[in-house]
C-alpha positions in Angstrom: 25.4 -2.1 69.1 26.0 -2.5 65.3 23.8 -4.8 63.4 25.0 -8.0 62.2 21.6 -9.3 60.6 21.1 -10.5 57.3 18.9 -7.6 55.3 16.3 -9.5 53.3 16.4 -7.2 50.3 12.6 -7.1 48.8 13.8 -4.8 46.0 16.5 -7.2 44.6 14.4 -10.1 45.2 11.3 -8.5 43.5 13.4 -7.5 40.6 14.7 -11.1 40.1 11.1 -12.2 40.3 9.9 -9.9 37.6 12.8 -10.8 35.4 11.9 -14.4 35.6 8.4 -13.4 34.4 9.4 -11.9 31.2 10.2 -14.9 29.2 7.1 -16.6 30.4 4.8 -13.4 29.2 7.0 -13.3 26.0 5.9 -17.2 25.4 2.3 -16.4 25.9 2.4 -13.3 23.7 4.0 -15.6 21.0 0.9 -17.9 21.3 -1.5 -14.7 21.0 -2.0 -14.5 24.8 -1.4 -11.1 26.4 -1.6 -11.5 30.5 -4.0 -8.6 31.7 -5.0 -7.5 35.1 -7.8 -5.0 36.0 -7.9 -3.0 39.4 -10.8 -1.8 40.9 -9.8 1.3 42.9 -11.2 3.7 45.3 -10.6 7.1 42.9 -10.6 9.5 45.8 -8.1 7.6 48.1 -4.6 8.9 47.3 -2.8 5.8 48.8 -4.9 3.3 46.8 -4.3 5.4 43.7 -0.4 5.4 44.4 -0.4 1.6 44.9 -2.2 0.8 41.9 -0.1 3.3 39.8 2.9 1.1 40.9 1.5 -2.1 40.3 0.6 -1.0 36.6 4.2 0.5 36.2 5.6 -3.1 37.0 3.1 -4.8 35.2 4.0 -3.1 31.9 7.7 -3.3 32.6 7.1 -7.4 32.5 4.7 -7.0 29.7 1.5 -7.4 31.5 -1.6 -5.1 30.3 -3.3 -3.3 32.8 -6.6 -1.1 33.4 -8.4 0.2 36.3 -12.2 1.1 37.2 -12.1 4.1 39.3 -14.9 3.7 42.0 -16.3 7.1 43.3 -19.2 8.1 45.7 -21.2 8.2 42.4 -20.6 4.4 41.8 -23.6 2.4 43.4 -23.4 -1.3 44.3 -25.1 -2.6 41.6 -22.9 -0.8 39.1 -19.9 -2.0 40.5 -21.1 -5.7 40.6 -21.9 -5.3 37.0 -18.2 -4.2 36.4 -17.0 -7.5 38.4 -19.5 -9.8 36.2 -18.3 -8.2 33.1 -14.5 -8.7 34.0 -15.3 -12.5 35.3 -16.9 -12.7 31.7 -13.9 -11.3 29.9 -11.5 -14.0 28.3 -9.0 -11.3 27.8 -8.8 -10.4 31.4 -6.7 -12.8 33.5 -6.7 -11.2 37.0 -9.0 -8.7 38.7 -7.4 -6.7 41.9 -10.2 -5.0 44.3 -8.0 -2.5 46.1 -8.8 -2.1 49.6 -10.4 0.1 50.9 -13.5 0.9 48.9 -15.8 3.9 49.4 -17.8 3.1 52.9 -21.0 3.3 51.0 -20.3 0.0 49.2 -20.2 -3.5 50.3 -16.9 -4.4 49.8 -17.5 -8.2 51.0 -20.2 -8.4 48.6 -17.9 -7.4 45.8 -15.2 -9.8 46.8 -17.6 -12.6 46.9 -18.8 -11.9 43.3 -15.3 -12.1 41.9 -14.4 -15.6 40.6 -11.6 -17.6 42.5 -9.8 -18.0 39.1 -9.2 -14.4 38.6 -8.9 -13.7 42.2 -4.8 -12.8 41.9 -4.6 -11.3 45.2 -6.1 -14.4 46.9 -8.3 -12.6 49.0 -11.9 -13.7 48.4 -13.3 -16.4 50.7 -13.0 -19.0 47.9 -9.2 -18.5 47.6 -8.9 -18.5 51.4 -10.7 -21.5 51.8 -8.6 -23.4 49.2 -5.6 -22.2 51.3 -7.1 -23.6 54.4 -8.1 -26.8 52.7 -4.4 -27.2 51.3 -6.0 -26.9 47.8 -4.3 -25.5 44.8 -5.5 -21.8 44.4 -4.0 -18.3 44.3 -2.1 -17.4 47.7 -2.6 -13.9 49.1 -0.1 -11.6 47.3 1.9 -10.2 50.5 2.4 -13.7 52.5 3.3 -15.1 49.2 5.8 -12.5 48.7 7.1 -13.2 52.2 7.5 -16.9 51.5 9.3 -16.2 48.2 11.4 -13.8 50.1 12.1 -16.8 52.7 12.9 -19.1 49.8 15.3 -16.8 48.1 17.5 -16.4 51.2 17.0 -20.4 52.0 15.4 -19.5 55.4 13.9 -23.0 56.4 10.7 -22.6 58.4 10.3 -26.4 59.1 10.1 -27.4 62.6 10.5 -23.5 63.8 8.3 -21.7 66.1 6.8 -18.9 64.1 4.6 -16.3 65.7 2.5 -14.2 63.3 1.1 -10.6 64.9 -2.1 -9.7 62.9 -5.0 -11.4 62.2 -6.3 -9.8 59.1 -7.8 -11.9 56.1 -5.3 -10.6 53.7 -2.1 -10.9 55.7 -2.2 -12.4 59.2 -4.6 -15.4 58.8 -3.1 -16.4 55.2 0.7 -16.0 56.6 -0.2 -18.4 59.4 -1.7 -21.0 57.1 1.1 -20.5 54.6 3.9 -21.1 57.4 1.8 -24.3 58.4 2.4 -25.3 54.9 6.0 -25.0 55.2 5.9 -27.2 58.6 6.3 -24.1 61.3 4.6 -24.4 64.7 2.4 -21.4 64.3 1.0 -19.0 67.0 -1.3 -16.2 66.0 -1.2 -12.9 68.2 -2.7 -9.6 67.9 -3.2 -6.1 69.4 -5.2 -7.8 72.2 -2.7 -10.4 73.1 -1.3 -9.9 76.8 1.8 -11.8 76.6 3.1 -10.5 73.4 6.7 -9.7 74.5 7.0 -13.3 76.0 5.5 -14.8 72.8 8.3 -12.9 70.5 11.2 -14.2 72.8 10.0 -17.8 72.1 9.7 -17.3 68.4 12.4 -18.5 65.7 10.6 -16.6 63.2 8.5 -13.2 63.9 6.0 -11.8 61.1 4.7 -8.2 62.4 1.6 -7.5 60.6 -0.6 -5.7 63.1 -0.3 -1.8 62.0 1.3 -0.4 65.1 4.4 1.6 64.8 7.3 0.0 66.1 5.3 -2.2 68.2 8.1 -4.8 68.3 11.0 -3.9 70.3 14.6 -5.2 70.2 14.5 -6.8 73.7 11.5 -9.0 72.4 13.4 -10.6 70.0 15.2 -14.1 70.4 18.7 -13.9 69.5 19.2 -15.3 66.2 15.5 -15.1 65.3 14.2 -13.9 61.7 12.2 -11.0 61.7 9.6 -10.1 58.8 8.2 -6.5 59.2 5.1 -6.4 57.1 4.0 -2.9 58.7 3.8 0.3 56.9 3.0 3.4 59.4 2.9 7.1 58.8 4.4 8.8 61.8 4.3 12.4 62.1 7.5 14.1 62.2 9.2 11.1 60.5 10.8 11.4 57.1 9.7 8.1 55.7 7.0 5.4 56.8 8.4 2.9 59.7 7.5 -0.7 60.2 5.8 -2.6 63.0 9.1 -3.1 64.5 11.9 -1.0 65.9 14.3 -1.8 63.2 17.6 -0.9 64.5 17.0 -2.5 67.7 15.6 -5.6 66.3 18.5 -5.9 63.9 20.9 -5.8 66.6 19.5 -9.1 67.8 18.1 -11.0 64.7 19.8 -13.0 62.2 18.0 -11.8 59.3 15.3 -9.0 59.1 13.3 -7.0 56.3 13.8 -3.3 56.0 11.0 -1.0 55.9 10.7 0.1 53.1 12.5 -2.2 50.7 11.3 -5.5 52.3 7.9 -7.0 52.1 6.2 -4.4 49.8 8.3 -4.9 46.7 7.8 -8.4 46.9 3.8 -7.9 47.3 3.7 -6.3 44.0 5.8 -9.0 42.3 4.0 -11.7 43.5 0.4 -10.1 42.3 2.2 -9.9 38.9 3.4 -13.7 39.3 -0.1 -14.9 39.9 -1.5 -12.9 37.1 1.0 -14.7 34.8 0.1 -18.1 36.4 -3.6 -17.1 35.6 -2.9 -16.6 32.1 -1.0 -19.8 31.7 -3.9 -21.7 33.4 -6.7 -20.2 31.0 -4.3 -20.6 27.9 
């Protein structure tokens, strides 16, 4: 069956968002303020290195300065916490990204707890998540924020809709559910142990798949006309490119709108991180 679903183009949407940031950065620089983001990244993890390199590329394009602290097996907990303290105290640093995962010998939760909420531009510390839960002003998690910006660009109204979030992580599933609640959706959270997942999908007007299982969501699970947001990225042996958590072709044949993988949620995550960094620079200034 041919797809008639609207493709929610994350690449183009991210480009527009980055373009909108450039004059704001220029205005800050005219006042002597250069937005800066620092990344703490596992130096031996190829995926983390590639992801941070992409973030630095687009940061530079917008005019944001960036740096990174490489964490190896030689870096101890106290040394890393001292780095976080230094970044917290540095007035020239506006955002700090702690790239998951850190090496296993380190307590990642303790590192995140050390990071000040005013510089948590990835929105993943307990302080940031607590502010989201309470409906208070603060930085929102970059991936869910990117998804909401994508929904806004395509004028997809969540109010009164049944939304299903598949996934319960602190960096995607849980904050996504809360941000959909902020938009007056009726939200259900499912996960890998949910027994009636297909049935819940068939009742949902909006499905956000973020569980990390390749092509888990099937086309016949999708309610005709539903909006499908695929936030999954999975490497499958023998496949030329990564796949999402949804069977794209089958879901696109039923949905009214869908994000591609790649080219959907991913670019919006990076652009939203940069947007939060510019927000941070404007607040501090």
